[in-house]
RODOKOL-49538 format. One line per 5 residues: number of its first residue (from 1); their letters; for each residue x, z, y of C-alpha. Coordinates in Angstrom, 1 decimal, padded with zeros to 4 digits. Layout:
RODOKOL-49538
NUM	A	X,Z,Y  ...
end
This chain:
RODOKOL-49538
1	XXXXX	-012.2,027.5,038.5  -010.6,025.3,041.2  -007.2,026.8,040.6  -007.6,026.2,036.9  -008.4,022.5,037.5
6	XXXXX	-005.4,022.2,039.8  -003.2,023.7,037.1  -004.5,021.2,034.5  -004.0,018.3,036.9  -000.5,019.5,037.6
11	XXXXX	000.3,019.8,033.9  -001.0,016.2,033.3  001.1,014.9,036.2  004.2,016.7,035.0  003.6,015.4,031.4
16	XXXXX	003.2,011.9,032.7  006.3,012.2,034.8  008.3,013.6,031.8  006.9,010.9,029.6  007.7,008.2,032.2
21	XXXXX	011.2,009.6,032.6  011.7,009.8,028.9  010.5,006.1,028.5  013.1,005.0,031.1  015.7,007.3,029.6
26	XXXXX	015.1,005.8,026.1  015.3,002.3,027.5  018.7,003.2,029.1  019.8,004.5,025.7  019.0,001.2,024.1
31	XXXXX	020.7,-000.7,026.8  023.8,001.5,026.4  023.8,000.9,022.6  023.4,-002.8,023.1  026.3,-002.9,025.6
36	XXXXX	028.7,-001.0,023.4  028.0,-003.1,020.4  028.4,-006.4,022.3  031.6,-005.4,024.0  033.2,-004.0,020.8
41	XXXXX	036.0,-006.3,019.5  034.8,-008.9,022.0  038.0,-010.9,022.0  039.1,-010.0,018.5  037.3,-013.0,017.0
46	XXXXX	039.1,-016.3,017.3  037.6,-018.9,019.6  036.3,-022.0,018.0  035.7,-025.6,019.2  032.4,-025.0,020.9
51	XXXXX	033.8,-022.1,022.9  036.8,-024.3,023.9  034.3,-026.8,025.3  032.7,-024.0,027.4  036.2,-022.9,028.7
56	XXXXX	037.5,-026.3,029.5  034.4,-027.7,031.2  033.7,-024.5,033.1  037.2,-024.6,034.6  036.4,-028.1,035.8
61	XXXXX	039.0,-029.6,033.5  038.7,-032.3,030.9  039.8,-032.9,027.4  040.9,-036.4,028.5  044.1,-034.9,029.8
66	XXXXX	045.4,-034.2,026.3  047.6,-037.2,025.1  046.8,-039.1,021.9  048.9,-040.8,019.3  052.0,-038.8,020.0
71	XXXXX	053.5,-035.4,019.1  052.8,-032.8,021.8  053.8,-029.2,022.3  051.2,-026.3,022.2  051.5,-025.9,025.9
76	XXXXX	050.4,-029.4,026.6  047.5,-029.0,024.1  046.4,-025.8,025.8  046.8,-027.1,029.3  043.1,-027.8,029.9
81	XXXXX	042.6,-024.0,029.4  044.7,-023.1,032.4  042.9,-022.0,035.6  043.2,-024.4,038.5  042.1,-023.3,042.0
86	XXXXX	041.6,-026.9,043.1  038.6,-027.5,040.9  035.0,-026.8,041.9  031.5,-027.2,040.5  031.6,-030.9,041.2
91	XXXXX	034.4,-031.3,038.7  032.4,-029.1,036.3  029.3,-031.3,036.5  031.1,-034.6,036.5  033.3,-033.8,033.4
96	XXXXX	030.4,-032.2,031.6  027.9,-035.0,032.1  030.5,-037.6,031.3  032.1,-036.1,028.2  029.6,-033.6,026.8
101	XXXXX	026.0,-033.4,025.8  025.0,-030.2,027.5  023.3,-029.5,030.9  025.4,-027.7,033.6  023.7,-024.5,034.6
106	XXXXX	025.5,-022.1,032.3  028.9,-023.9,032.9  028.5,-023.6,036.7  027.8,-019.8,036.3  030.8,-019.4,034.0
111	XXXXX	033.0,-021.3,036.5  032.2,-018.7,039.2  032.4,-015.9,036.7  035.9,-016.7,035.3  037.4,-016.8,038.8
116	XXXXX	037.2,-013.0,038.6  039.4,-012.9,035.5  041.8,-015.8,035.9  045.2,-016.4,037.5  046.6,-019.7,038.7
121	XXXXX	048.5,-021.5,036.0  047.6,-018.9,033.3  045.3,-019.4,030.4  041.8,-018.4,030.9  040.7,-014.9,029.7
126	XXXXX	038.6,-015.2,026.5  037.3,-011.7,027.1  036.2,-012.6,030.6  034.5,-015.8,029.4  032.6,-014.0,026.6
131	XXXXX	031.6,-011.1,028.9  029.2,-013.2,030.9  027.3,-014.0,027.7  027.3,-010.3,026.9  025.8,-009.6,030.3
136	XXXXX	022.9,-012.0,029.7  022.5,-010.5,026.2  022.2,-007.0,027.7  019.8,-008.1,030.4  017.5,-009.5,027.6
141	XXXXX	017.0,-005.8,026.5  014.8,-004.8,029.5  013.4,-008.3,029.6  012.0,-008.1,026.0  010.6,-004.7,027.0
146	XXXXX	008.7,-006.2,029.9  007.4,-009.0,027.7  006.2,-006.5,025.0  004.5,-004.4,027.7  002.9,-007.4,029.3
151	XXXXX	001.6,-008.8,026.0  000.4,-005.6,024.3  000.2,-003.0,027.0  002.0,-000.6,024.7  005.1,001.4,025.5
156	XXXXX	005.6,002.0,021.8  005.8,-001.8,021.1  008.1,-002.2,024.1  010.5,000.5,022.9  010.6,-000.9,019.4
161	XXXXX	011.3,-004.4,020.8  014.2,-003.1,022.8  015.5,-001.0,019.9  015.5,-004.0,017.5  016.9,-006.4,020.1
166	XXXXX	019.7,-003.9,020.9  021.1,-003.9,017.3  020.0,-007.3,016.1  022.9,-008.9,014.3  021.7,-012.3,015.5
171	XXXXX	021.5,-011.1,019.1  025.0,-009.6,018.9  026.4,-012.8,017.3  025.1,-014.9,020.2  026.2,-012.5,022.8
176	XXXXX	029.8,-012.4,021.6  030.2,-016.2,022.0  031.2,-017.9,025.3  028.1,-020.1,025.0  024.8,-020.5,026.8
181	XXXXX	022.4,-019.2,024.2  021.9,-015.7,025.7  021.0,-017.2,029.0  018.6,-019.6,027.3  017.0,-016.6,025.5
186	XXXXX	016.4,-015.0,029.0  014.5,-018.2,030.0  012.6,-018.2,026.7  011.5,-014.6,027.4  010.5,-015.5,031.0
191	XXXXX	008.5,-018.6,029.7  006.8,-016.4,027.1  005.7,-014.1,029.9  004.2,-017.0,031.8  002.5,-018.2,028.6
196	XXXXX	001.0,-014.7,028.0  -000.3,-014.6,031.5  -001.8,-018.1,031.3  -003.6,-017.4,028.1  -005.0,-014.2,029.5
201	XXXXX	-006.3,-016.1,032.5  -007.8,-018.9,030.5  -009.5,-016.4,028.2  -011.2,-014.8,031.2  -012.2,-018.2,032.5
206	XXXXX	-009.8,-018.0,035.5  -007.3,-020.5,036.8  -003.6,-019.7,036.7  -002.4,-018.4,040.0  -000.3,-021.0,042.0
211	XXXXX	002.6,-018.6,042.3  002.7,-018.0,038.5  002.4,-021.7,037.8  005.3,-022.4,040.2  007.5,-019.7,038.6
216	XXXXX	006.6,-021.1,035.2  007.7,-024.6,036.2  010.9,-023.3,037.7  011.7,-021.2,034.6  011.1,-024.2,032.3
221	XXXXX	013.3,-026.5,034.5  016.1,-023.9,034.5  015.7,-023.5,030.7  016.1,-027.2,030.1  019.1,-027.3,032.5
226	XXXXX	020.6,-024.5,030.4  020.1,-026.0,026.9  018.2,-029.2,025.9  016.8,-027.5,022.9  014.7,-025.3,025.3
231	XXXXX	012.3,-028.2,025.1  011.5,-027.1,021.5  010.3,-023.8,023.0  008.1,-025.7,025.4  006.7,-027.9,022.6
236	XXXXX	005.9,-024.8,020.6  004.1,-023.3,023.6  002.1,-026.5,024.1  001.2,-026.5,020.4  000.0,-022.9,020.7
241	XXXXX	-002.1,-023.6,023.8  -003.7,-026.6,022.2  -004.3,-024.9,018.9  -005.8,-021.9,020.7  -008.2,-024.2,022.6
246	XXXXX	-009.3,-026.0,019.4  -009.4,-022.7,017.5  -011.6,-021.1,020.2  -013.8,-024.2,020.4  -014.2,-024.2,016.6
251	XXXXX	-014.9,-020.5,016.5  -017.3,-020.9,019.4  -019.2,-023.7,017.5  -019.1,-021.6,014.4  -020.5,-018.7,016.3
256	XXXXX	-023.2,-020.8,017.8  -024.1,-022.0,014.3  -024.1,-018.5,013.0  -026.1,-017.3,016.0  -028.7,-020.1,015.5
261	XXXXX	-028.8,-019.3,011.8  -029.2,-015.7,012.5  -031.9,-016.3,015.1  -033.7,-018.5,012.6  -033.4,-015.8,010.0
266	XXXXX	-034.7,-013.2,012.5  -037.6,-015.5,013.5  -038.5,-016.1,009.8  -038.1,-012.4,009.1  -040.2,-011.6,012.1
271	XXXXX	-042.9,-014.1,011.0  -042.7,-012.7,007.5  -043.1,-009.2,008.8  -046.0,-010.4,011.0  -047.7,-012.1,008.1
276	XXXXX	-047.2,-009.0,006.0  -048.6,-006.9,008.8  -051.6,-009.1,009.2  -052.2,-009.2,005.5  -051.8,-005.4,005.3
281	XXXXX	-054.2,-005.0,008.2  -056.7,-007.4,006.7  -056.5,-005.5,003.4  -056.9,-002.3,005.2  -059.9,-003.6,007.2
286	XXXXX	-061.4,-005.0,004.0  -060.9,-001.7,002.3  -062.3,000.2,005.2  -065.3,-002.3,005.4  -066.0,-001.9,001.6
291	XXXXX	-065.6,001.8,001.9  -067.8,001.9,004.9  -070.4,-000.3,003.2  -070.3,001.9,000.1  -070.6,005.0,002.2
296	XXXXX	-073.3,003.2,004.2  -075.3,002.4,001.1  -075.0,005.9,-000.2  -075.9,007.2,003.2  -078.9,004.9,003.4
301	XXXXX	-080.2,006.0,000.0  -079.7,009.6,000.9  -081.3,009.1,004.3  -084.2,007.3,002.7  -084.7,010.1,000.2
306	XXXXX	-084.4,012.7,002.9  -086.8,010.8,005.2  -089.3,010.6,002.3  -088.9,014.3,001.8  -089.2,014.9,005.5
311	XXXXX	-092.2,012.6,005.7  -094.0,014.5,003.0  -093.0,017.8,004.5  -094.1,016.5,007.9  -097.5,015.4,006.6
316	XXXXX	-098.0,018.7,004.9  -097.0,020.6,008.0  -099.0,018.2,010.2  -102.2,018.8,008.2  -101.6,022.6,008.4
321	XXXXX	-100.9,022.3,012.1  -104.0,020.1,012.6  -106.2,022.6,010.8  -104.6,025.4,012.8  -105.2,023.6,016.0
326	XXXXX	-108.7,022.7,015.1  -109.5,026.3,014.3  -107.8,027.3,017.5  -109.8,024.8,019.4  -113.0,025.8,017.7
331	XXXXX	-112.2,029.4,018.4  -111.5,028.5,022.0  -114.7,026.5,022.2  -116.8,029.2,020.8  -115.1,031.8,023.0
336	XXXXX	-115.7,029.5,026.0  -119.3,029.0,025.1  -119.8,032.7,024.7  -118.1,033.4,028.0  -120.1,030.6,029.6
341	XXXXX	-123.3,032.0,028.4  -122.3,035.4,029.7  -121.2,033.9,032.9  -124.4,031.9,033.3  -126.4,035.0,032.6
346	XXXXX	-124.3,036.9,035.1  -124.6,034.2,037.7  -128.3,033.8,037.1  -128.7,037.5,037.7  -126.6,037.2,040.7
351	XXXXX	-128.5,034.2,042.0  -131.7,036.0,041.4  -130.3,038.9,043.4  -129.3,036.7,046.2  -132.6,034.9,046.2
356	XXXXX	-134.3,038.1,046.6  -132.2,039.0,049.4  -132.4,035.6,051.2  -135.2,036.5,053.3  -133.3,039.4,054.6
361	XXXXX	-130.1,037.3,055.2  -131.2,033.7,055.6  -128.2,031.5,055.3  -128.5,027.8,055.7  -125.6,026.0,054.4
366	XXXXX	-123.4,029.0,055.3  -120.3,030.6,053.7  -120.6,032.3,050.5  -120.3,035.9,050.4  -117.5,037.6,048.7
371	XXXXX	-119.3,037.8,045.4  -119.8,034.1,045.3  -116.3,033.6,046.2  -115.3,035.8,043.4  -117.7,034.2,041.1
376	XXXXX	-116.3,030.8,041.9  -112.8,032.0,041.6  -113.5,033.6,038.3  -115.1,030.4,037.0  -112.3,028.4,038.3
381	XXXXX	-109.8,030.9,037.0  -111.2,030.8,033.4  -111.2,027.1,033.3  -107.7,026.9,034.7  -106.4,029.4,032.3
386	XXXXX	-107.8,027.6,029.4  -106.5,024.3,030.5  -103.1,025.8,031.2  -102.9,027.2,027.7  -103.7,023.8,026.3
391	XXXXX	-101.1,022.2,028.4  -098.5,024.7,027.3  -099.4,024.1,023.7  -099.1,020.4,024.2  -095.8,020.8,026.0
396	XXXXX	-094.5,023.0,023.1  -095.4,020.4,020.5  -093.8,017.7,022.7  -090.6,019.7,023.0  -090.6,020.2,019.2
401	XXXXX	-090.9,016.4,018.7  -088.2,015.7,021.2  -085.9,018.2,019.5  -086.4,016.5,016.2  -085.9,013.1,017.8
406	XXXXX	-082.6,014.2,019.4  -081.5,015.6,016.1  -082.1,012.3,014.5  -079.4,010.7,016.7  -076.8,013.2,015.4
411	XXXXX	-078.2,013.3,011.9  -079.8,010.1,010.7  -083.0,011.8,009.8  -086.5,010.7,011.0  -088.1,013.9,011.9
416	XXXXX	-088.1,017.2,010.3  -085.6,020.1,010.1  -082.6,019.7,007.8  -081.6,022.5,005.5  -078.0,023.9,005.6
421	XXXXX	-076.6,021.9,002.7  -078.0,018.6,004.0  -076.6,019.4,007.5  -073.1,020.1,006.2  -073.0,016.9,004.2
426	XXXXX	-074.3,014.9,007.1  -071.8,016.4,009.5  -068.9,015.8,007.0  -069.9,012.2,006.6  -070.3,011.6,010.3
431	XXXXX	-066.9,013.3,010.9  -065.4,010.9,008.3  -066.8,007.9,010.1  -065.5,009.2,013.4  -062.1,009.8,011.9
436	XXXXX	-061.9,006.3,010.4  -063.0,004.9,013.7  -060.4,006.9,015.6  -057.7,006.0,013.0  -058.4,002.3,013.5
441	XXXXX	-058.4,002.7,017.2  -055.1,004.7,017.0  -053.5,002.0,014.8  -054.6,-000.7,017.2  -053.3,001.2,020.1
446	XXXXX	-050.1,002.2,018.4  -049.5,-001.4,017.3  -050.1,-002.6,020.8  -047.7,000.1,022.1  -045.1,-000.9,019.6
451	XXXXX	-045.6,-004.5,020.6  -045.2,-003.7,024.2  -042.1,-001.6,023.6  -040.7,-004.3,021.3  -041.4,-007.0,023.9
456	XXXXX	-039.7,-004.9,026.6  -036.8,-004.2,024.4  -036.4,-007.9,023.5  -036.7,-008.8,027.1  -034.0,-006.3,028.0
461	XXXXX	-031.8,-007.4,025.1  -032.2,-011.1,026.1  -031.2,-010.2,029.6  -028.2,-008.3,028.4  -027.2,-011.2,026.2
466	XXXXX	-027.5,-013.5,029.1  -025.2,-011.3,031.2  -022.7,-011.0,028.5  -022.6,-014.7,027.7  -024.1,-014.4,024.3
471	XXXXX	-021.6,-011.8,023.1  -024.2,-010.6,020.7  -026.5,-013.5,020.3  -029.6,-011.8,019.1  -033.2,-013.0,019.8
476	XXXXX	-035.2,-009.8,019.5  -035.4,-007.4,016.7  -032.9,-004.8,015.5  -029.9,-006.0,013.5  -029.2,-004.4,010.2
481	XXXXX	-025.7,-003.3,009.2  -024.8,-006.6,007.6  -025.9,-008.6,010.7  -023.9,-006.2,012.9  -020.9,-006.8,010.8
486	XXXXX	-021.4,-010.5,011.2  -021.6,-010.2,015.0  -018.6,-007.8,015.1  -016.5,-010.7,014.0  -017.5,-012.9,016.9
491	XXXXX	-014.8,-012.4,019.5  -015.5,-015.5,021.5  -017.6,-014.8,024.5  -018.1,-018.3,025.8  -019.5,-021.4,024.3
496	XXXXX	-017.5,-024.5,023.4  -018.7,-026.3,026.5  -017.5,-023.3,028.6  -014.1,-023.5,027.0  -013.9,-027.2,027.6
501	XXXXX	-014.9,-026.7,031.2  -012.4,-023.8,031.5  -009.6,-025.9,030.0  -010.3,-028.8,032.4  -010.4,-026.4,035.3
506	XXXXX	-007.3,-024.6,034.2  -005.4,-027.9,033.8  -005.6,-028.2,037.6  -003.6,-025.0,037.9  -001.2,-026.3,035.2
511	XXXXX	-000.4,-029.4,037.1  002.4,-027.6,038.9  003.8,-026.3,035.6  003.6,-029.7,033.9  005.0,-031.6,036.9
516	XXXXX	007.8,-029.1,037.4  008.7,-029.1,033.7  008.6,-032.9,033.5  010.8,-033.2,036.6  013.3,-030.7,035.1
521	XXXXX	013.3,-032.6,031.8  013.4,-036.2,033.1  016.5,-035.5,035.2  018.5,-035.0,032.1  017.0,-037.7,030.0
526	XXXXX	019.7,-040.3,030.5  022.5,-037.8,029.7  020.6,-036.4,026.8  020.0,-039.8,025.3  023.7,-040.7,025.6
531	XXXXX	024.9,-037.4,024.4  022.7,-037.0,021.3  023.3,-040.5,020.1  027.1,-040.0,020.1  029.5,-038.5,017.6
536	XXXXX	029.0,-035.1,019.0  025.7,-034.7,017.0  026.8,-036.5,013.9  027.4,-033.3,012.1  023.7,-032.4,012.0
541	XXXXX	022.6,-035.7,010.7  021.4,-036.0,007.1  023.3,-038.9,005.7  022.1,-038.8,002.1  018.9,-037.8,000.4
546	XXXXX	020.2,-035.8,-002.6  018.5,-032.6,-003.8  021.0,-030.4,-001.9  020.2,-032.1,001.4  016.5,-031.5,000.8
551	XXXXX	016.7,-027.9,-000.3  019.4,-026.6,002.0  017.3,-026.7,005.2  014.7,-024.3,003.7  017.3,-021.7,002.6
556	XXXXX	019.2,-022.1,005.9  016.1,-021.5,007.9  015.1,-018.4,005.8  018.6,-017.0,006.1  018.6,-017.3,009.8
561	XXXXX	015.2,-015.6,010.1  016.3,-012.7,007.9  019.6,-012.2,009.7  017.8,-011.8,013.0  017.1,-008.3,011.7
566	XXXXX	019.5,-007.5,008.8  022.9,-008.6,007.7  025.2,-006.5,005.6  028.9,-007.5,005.0  028.2,-010.4,002.6
571	XXXXX	031.2,-012.3,004.2  033.7,-009.5,003.4  036.9,-010.8,001.9  036.6,-008.1,-000.8  034.3,-009.8,-003.3
576	XXXXX	032.7,-006.6,-004.8  031.7,-005.4,-001.4  030.1,-008.7,-000.7  028.2,-008.6,-003.9  027.0,-005.0,-003.3
581	XXXXX	025.9,-005.9,000.2  023.9,-008.9,-001.1  022.2,-006.7,-003.7  021.3,-004.0,-001.2  019.9,-006.6,001.2
586	XXXXX	017.7,-008.1,-001.6  016.3,-004.7,-002.6  015.7,-003.6,000.9  013.9,-006.9,001.7  011.8,-006.4,-001.5
591	XXXXX	010.7,-003.0,-000.1  010.2,-004.3,003.4  008.4,-007.5,002.9  005.0,-006.0,001.7  005.1,-003.6,004.6
596	XXXXX	005.6,-006.5,007.0  002.7,-008.5,005.4  000.3,-005.5,005.5  001.3,-004.7,009.0  000.7,-008.2,010.1
601	XXXXX	-002.8,-008.2,008.6  -003.6,-004.8,010.2  -002.4,-006.2,013.6  -004.6,-009.3,013.2  -007.6,-007.0,012.5
606	XXXXX	-007.0,-005.2,015.8  -009.1,-007.1,018.3  -007.2,-005.6,021.2  -003.9,-007.3,020.2  -005.3,-010.1,018.1
611	XXXXX	-004.7,-012.8,020.7  -001.2,-011.8,021.5  -000.3,-011.6,017.8  -001.7,-015.0,017.2  000.2,-016.3,020.2
616	XXXXX	003.7,-015.2,019.1  003.0,-015.9,015.4  001.9,-019.4,016.5  005.1,-019.9,018.5  007.1,-019.1,015.3
621	XXXXX	005.0,-021.3,013.2  005.1,-024.2,015.7  008.9,-023.8,015.9  009.2,-023.9,012.1  007.2,-027.1,012.0
626	XXXXX	009.4,-028.6,014.7  012.6,-027.7,012.9  011.4,-029.1,009.6  009.9,-032.1,011.3  013.2,-033.0,012.9
631	XXXXX	015.0,-032.3,009.6  012.8,-034.3,007.2  011.3,-036.9,009.5  014.1,-037.8,011.9  017.0,-036.8,009.7
636	XXXXX	018.4,-034.2,012.2  019.0,-031.0,010.4  018.6,-028.3,013.1  018.8,-025.6,010.5  022.5,-026.1,010.1
641	XXXXX	023.1,-024.4,013.4  021.7,-020.8,013.2  022.3,-020.6,017.0  019.6,-023.2,017.6  016.9,-020.7,016.5
646	XXXXX	017.2,-019.0,019.9  014.1,-021.1,020.8  011.8,-018.6,018.9  014.1,-015.5,018.5  012.2,-013.4,021.1
651	XXXXX	008.9,-014.1,019.4  010.3,-012.8,016.1  011.5,-009.6,017.9  008.1,-009.1,019.5  006.2,-009.7,016.3
656	XXXXX	008.4,-007.3,014.3  008.1,-004.6,017.0  004.3,-004.8,016.9  004.4,-004.4,013.1  006.8,-001.4,013.4
661	XXXXX	004.5,000.2,016.0  001.6,-000.1,013.5  003.7,001.3,010.6  004.9,004.1,012.9  001.4,005.4,013.3
666	XXXXX	000.7,005.6,009.6  000.8,009.0,007.9  002.0,007.5,004.6  003.7,004.2,003.8  003.6,002.8,000.3
671	XXXXX	005.3,-000.5,-000.3  003.8,-002.4,-003.2  005.7,-005.3,-004.9  004.3,-006.8,-008.1  001.6,-004.0,-008.0
676	XXXXX	004.4,-001.4,-008.2  004.5,001.4,-005.7  008.0,001.6,-004.2  009.4,004.4,-002.1  006.4,006.2,-000.7
681	XXXXX	007.3,007.9,002.7  005.9,008.5,006.1  005.5,005.8,008.7  008.0,007.4,011.1  010.7,007.7,008.4
686	XXXXX	010.1,004.1,007.3  010.7,002.8,010.9  013.8,005.0,011.3  015.2,003.6,008.0  014.5,000.0,009.2
691	XXXXX	016.3,000.6,012.5  019.3,002.2,010.8  019.5,-000.8,008.6  019.5,-003.0,011.6  022.2,-000.9,013.2
696	XXXXX	024.4,-001.3,010.2  023.8,-005.0,010.4  024.9,-005.0,014.1  028.1,-003.1,013.1  028.7,-005.7,010.4
701	XXXXX	028.8,-008.5,013.0  031.0,-006.5,015.3  033.4,-006.0,012.5  033.5,-009.7,011.8  032.1,-009.2,008.3
706	XXXXX	029.0,-011.1,009.1  028.2,-014.1,011.3  031.8,-015.2,011.3  032.8,-018.2,013.4  032.2,-021.6,011.9
711	XXXXX	036.0,-022.2,012.3  038.6,-019.8,011.1  041.8,-020.9,012.7  043.2,-017.4,012.4  043.2,-017.7,008.6
716	XXXXX	044.8,-021.2,008.7  047.6,-019.9,011.1  048.3,-017.1,008.8  048.6,-019.5,005.8  050.8,-021.9,007.8
721	XXXXX	053.2,-019.1,008.7  053.3,-018.0,005.1  053.9,-021.4,003.6  056.1,-023.1,006.1  059.6,-022.0,007.0
726	XXXXX	060.5,-025.4,008.6  059.3,-027.0,011.8  055.6,-027.5,011.7  053.7,-030.7,012.5  049.9,-030.4,012.5
731	XXXXX	048.0,-033.8,012.7  044.3,-034.8,012.8  042.2,-037.8,013.7  040.5,-037.9,017.1  036.9,-038.9,017.6
736	XXXXX	035.7,-036.6,020.4  036.9,-033.5,022.1  035.6,-031.6,019.0  038.8,-032.4,017.1  040.8,-031.4,020.2
741	XXXXX	039.1,-028.1,020.1  039.9,-027.7,016.4  043.6,-028.0,017.2  043.3,-025.8,020.3  042.0,-023.1,018.0
746	XXXXX	045.1,-023.3,015.9  047.5,-023.4,018.9  045.6,-020.4,020.6  046.0,-018.3,017.4  049.6,-019.3,016.9
751	XXXXX	050.4,-018.2,020.5  048.6,-015.0,019.9  050.5,-014.4,016.6  053.8,-015.0,018.2  052.9,-012.7,021.1
756	XXXXX	052.2,-009.9,018.6  055.4,-010.7,016.7  057.7,-010.9,019.7  055.9,-008.1,021.7  055.4,-010.3,024.7
761	XXXXX	059.1,-011.5,024.9  058.8,-014.9,026.5  062.0,-016.2,025.0  060.9,-015.3,021.5  057.5,-016.9,022.0
766	XXXXX	059.0,-020.1,023.3  061.4,-020.2,020.4  058.6,-020.1,017.9  056.3,-022.4,019.7  059.1,-025.0,020.0
771	XXXXX	059.0,-025.4,016.2  055.3,-026.5,016.4  054.0,-030.0,017.2  050.5,-031.3,017.3  049.4,-034.9,016.8
776	XXXXX	046.0,-036.4,017.7  045.7,-039.8,016.0  043.0,-041.9,017.5  040.5,-043.0,014.9  040.7,-046.7,014.3
781	XXXXX	038.0,-048.9,012.8  040.2,-049.5,009.8  041.5,-046.5,007.8  044.8,-048.3,007.2  045.4,-048.7,010.9
786	XXXXX	044.9,-044.9,011.3  047.4,-044.1,008.6  049.9,-046.7,010.0  049.6,-045.0,013.4  050.4,-041.7,011.8
791	XXXXX	053.5,-043.2,010.1  054.8,-044.5,013.4  054.4,-041.1,015.0  056.1,-039.0,012.4  059.0,-041.5,012.0
796	XXXXX	060.0,-040.6,015.5  060.3,-037.0,014.6  063.3,-035.1,013.3  063.4,-034.2,009.7  062.9,-031.9,007.8
801	XXXXX	059.5,-030.6,008.7  056.2,-029.6,007.1  053.3,-031.9,007.8  049.8,-030.3,007.8  047.0,-032.8,007.8
806	XXXXX	043.9,-031.0,009.1  040.4,-032.5,009.0  042.1,-035.9,008.7  039.5,-038.7,008.5  041.3,-040.6,005.7
811	XXXXX	041.2,-039.4,002.1  043.8,-036.9,001.2  046.7,-037.6,-001.0  047.6,-040.5,001.2  051.1,-042.0,000.9
816	XXXXX	053.1,-040.7,003.8  056.6,-042.1,004.1  059.4,-039.7,003.3  056.9,-036.9,002.5  055.7,-035.3,-000.7
821	XXXXX	052.3,-033.6,-001.3  052.4,-029.9,-002.1  050.7,-029.5,-005.4  050.1,-025.8,-005.0  046.7,-024.1,-004.8
826	XXXXX	045.4,-023.2,-001.4  042.4,-021.1,-000.3  039.3,-022.5,001.3  039.1,-021.9,005.0  035.9,-022.3,007.1
831	XXXXX	036.0,-025.3,009.4  039.3,-026.7,008.1  040.1,-029.1,005.3  043.9,-029.4,005.1  046.8,-030.7,003.0
836	XXXXX	050.5,-029.8,003.1  053.3,-032.4,003.0  057.0,-031.6,002.8  059.0,-034.2,004.7  062.8,-034.3,004.1
841	XXXX	064.2,-037.7,004.8  064.9,-039.2,008.2  064.4,-042.9,008.4  067.1,-045.0,010.1
end
């Protein structure tokens, strides 16, 4: 038996080790998939203006080095992208805080990172710059696993979270940009971990550990120092904490009301039962009393008749007995008299004989002779015998009377002997009375026993309730099924006063978090205020209140949420493919949406994960309110930038993973839409199908058929090379370094195109680049002054050339001296509005 137990134990240990190893192996597989997807075609997508900001500021350079209001060569325009060994992090911080609106943490890390991939005087490596973001994106895979395990204590939820995060098109899109969003996502995950721990401690009435509070404050400070919009995550967490407190307080009050109501109901029910019991007992007692009285009257009548009969019988027997006794006494008297006469005669004869002999034996007061003694003894013996017989007869009669008297106690009969029928009836009635009496005593004892047991049970129950802090607030009595169902819904174990006391107590442990977070936020307040009131954020401002401006944020927000999971090639240049992809996505979402809703409901019904589900769903809801609040109240449309949704992206992944884990355990899955059953399958197959759809979505982003860059300079460069066979002049107006980045994108892609065309022959590249000039016209207050500045610049150029106005602030079709507008049709290109002019005349 001992060996058998050891074998079982060893099998369990081996299974646990294999399971643990398989868990880590599966996690490594997800990490490998995520790494491959994020590194694929990493530098194939063209950099855009935001990435140029990262590259320039991370190198410690500045956009201010680019000249304005004159024609410059591509090398001069791209000079801020050259690696300079003389710069350090001080240059990074100074240039960033002076000319940008972002905090410096990510840019400092990128500065150190790009030193591994850059050469003095050469342009920075785009692959190297983007690879740092890839690393942070890959690290988020095990991080999201840890968050899921911490929140739900489930390996299955953790594995699904990593699986979805690994192939998420939104996650891949952010990881393939040289921007700070993947690092910010890591801090969001870390902050969510601290939030989960804090809620768990507050629920248990415990203070947050000092170390956890310190870590939380540091994480929040670093998050703010990475991206200012991290404060939206903090606001969402604060809203969740406050909402949970008021929710728990309201539910506690509701529970107390329900408890009081139930206790009142139980009390009234108990009183009603007591009144009914008293009434029943009273009715029973009345019935018993009436029955007893009826039986008593019948018994009294029967006894009276019987006693009359016995009296008459007794009188008859008494007369007979009296006559018999009289005859006996007469006989005894006559016998005694006869014997006395005989004895007297005998004694007389004897006396005579003695007298005659006295002279011979003179005795004076002497002792009798034997005869006299015998005579005396005989006389005495006869008398004594007679008296003894009388006494025996008297004792016999007395015993007979005593027997009848004792019988009268058992049978209520006054004298006489009962016949068999009367005795049976009397015994039966007496047994009935005894049975009723015993029944009443038993009922009384049973009721008292039940009362004592009920009192003990209630006392024990009240003691249990006190120890469990009114988890089941019952004041005595046994709950029925309905009442149990009502109590099963009470998840709050403390009263509202307790929660208020707990919150106040917990705030003391949150002081470190609050102070650390405020310190981390207030440091950047001056820079944030200057940056977000500048032209850099003008693009997200709502300038008009037309219908499109009101409806667009809703659709943009929904589109971002959907593409966190699924995104087929709807941006394909082949229109039929884009249409087909859109149709498939719509049908798939119609099938998936009911499953997500039912899964969410089932998760909320699970008390073990209810609080965690509410927490992450609350973060998503709070973030939604914040986004729409900024959009419709403050006129700042945060939904225009899908990348800003990083503030709640991990919460979406966690929530979806929890729902998938719930679906995975189902034997059958039936999606219902408009009361129509669609695609019935097993839960495991449904989850696999969802993951494969997400994988296709990730491949779509890698192939640049989805989540394309906001600016497509590669398409514009291809068009310029196709349309222009003369020297090229590309001009734009300059507000901020954003416009400089737009032209940098064009110059970067031209250089790349010429490298491919000339196969890295430097002379060929220089020859082509010499034909290209860039002009940054500083924006004047007056539009005419801006156009006049452009005229002055191009008049100094050699003709002929083609002038491309790109994102020029003034209206198109402006009159440019010695230039004619090309009336041809041109395609739309993301990020660039352009117009072609052919200039042939050289002014003198």
